[in-house]
N, C-alpha and C positions, 0 to 999 in steps of 0.2 A: 510946149510941154517937154519935148525931148531936150531942148536947150537947157531948161531948168534942171532936169535930172542929170545931165552931163556936168553942169556947173556944180551941183551939189556933190556929185561923186568926186570931182576934182578938188573941191574944197575939203571934203572929208579926207582925201589922200594927203593933202598938204598938212592938215591938222594932225593926222596920224604920224607923218614923218617928223614933224616938228616936236611932237610929244615924245618920240622915241629917243631923241638926244643922241649923244655920241655912242658909237659902236666900240666895243672892246676889240683891240687888235687881235687877240687870240681867237675871237669868233671868225674874223676874216681869214686868218691863217689856217684855221681848222677846216673851213669849207669855202675855199676861194671861188668855186664855181657858183655858189649861191649868191655871192656878191659881185661877180664879174659884170662889168658895164653898168653897175648901179652907183649912184652917188651916195657917199657915206660921209659922216663926220667923225673924226677921231681926235682924241686929245692926248698929249704926251709931252715928253721932253726930248729935244733934239740931241741925239747921241753923236752923230757925225754929219758934216755938211761940206759940200763942194759946190762952188758956184763960179760962174764967169759971165760977165756982161748980162746979169739979170736972169740967167738960166742955170740949171744944175740939178742937184738932187741932195736929199738928206734922209737920214733914218731917224724915226722917232720911236720912243719906247713908252709904254704905259705899264701899269703893274701886272699886265698879262702877257706882254711880248713886244716884238719889234717889227716894223714894216718900213720899207723905203717909200719915199715920196719924190716924184719927178715934177720939177717946177719950171715954169717959164715966167714967173712973176717975182723972182728974187728968192734968196735962200736965207733962212734965219740962222743965226750963229749957234754953235754948240752950247748946250746948257739952257737954251731958250725954252720956255713952256709955250706950246702952241696948240691951237685948234685948227685942224686942217679939214677942208671940205674938198672932195674930189671923187673921181671915178676909179673904181678898182679895175686894174688891168693885169693881164697875165703875160708872161714872157718879156718883161721889161729888161732893159740892160742899163746898168749904172756903172760908169767909169769902165766900160768894156767888159764888165762881169755880168753874166746873166743872173737874174733873180726871178724866182717863181711868181711872186705876187707883189704888186706895188700899187700906189695910188697916184694917178695923174691929177695933180693939184689944180683946182679951179681958183681957190684962194686960201690964204691962211691968215690967222690973227695971232699975234704974240700976246700972251696973257701976262 
């Protein structure tokens, strides 16, 4: 009985997160502690990107703001429209410059 309840709770959580869709970048930037260490999906256009040997970082922008993405799975080119899934992190460093909030990419999809 406990296993069934746990399974149903996990299923409900997955369905809830799937239904929520992408988070607006401004929501993450406005309250980064709420999203820290949570997996989010954001959609936007790549503003800048720097990569070397499949790793690097890029900044994406939606209609509400910008956020940096740290990647170990390749970097999309400037102007690409992407959907990014990853964990929100604080205190990231991009190209030697500290940034307050970023996303450590799990994967991205060019749209």
